[in-house]
C-alpha positions, 0 to 999 in steps of 0.5 A: 615111842614105847610099847605097852600092854593095856587092857580095855574092857577085859581085852588086853593089847599092845599099843606103841605111843609117846604118851606117859604110861600112867596116863595111858592106863588111866585112859584105859581104866576110865574106858573100862569103867564106862563099858562096865557101867554101860553093860546091862546085867546078864548081857551077852558077849556079842553086844560088847562091840555095841557097848564099846561103840556107845562109850566111844560115842559118849566120849566123843560127845563129851570131847566135842562139847568141851572143844565148843566151850573152849572155842566159846571161852577163847572168843569171849576172851578175844572180845574182852581183850579187844574192848579193854584195848580199846578202853586203854587207847581211849584213855591214853588218847584223852590223857595225851590230849 
């Protein structure tokens, strides 16, 4: 594990991780970008936690949607593979008889 100093939404902090530094910085930059997009012009600093919470909820929603889509794709692939195996078995049985 390595320790990195990163900045998210104008706040710097140390993080220990085995994650690649470039990837980690891209993630921090993406969160910062989303916070900036979510902030209203002239918004007060005390609203910052609310904005970060909104960004976090949005990111988790995207993650959950992606996981749901992945699960659906896996299920579809399993059903397709099962059908193809059944067809192959049927063709083999027909050809052997």
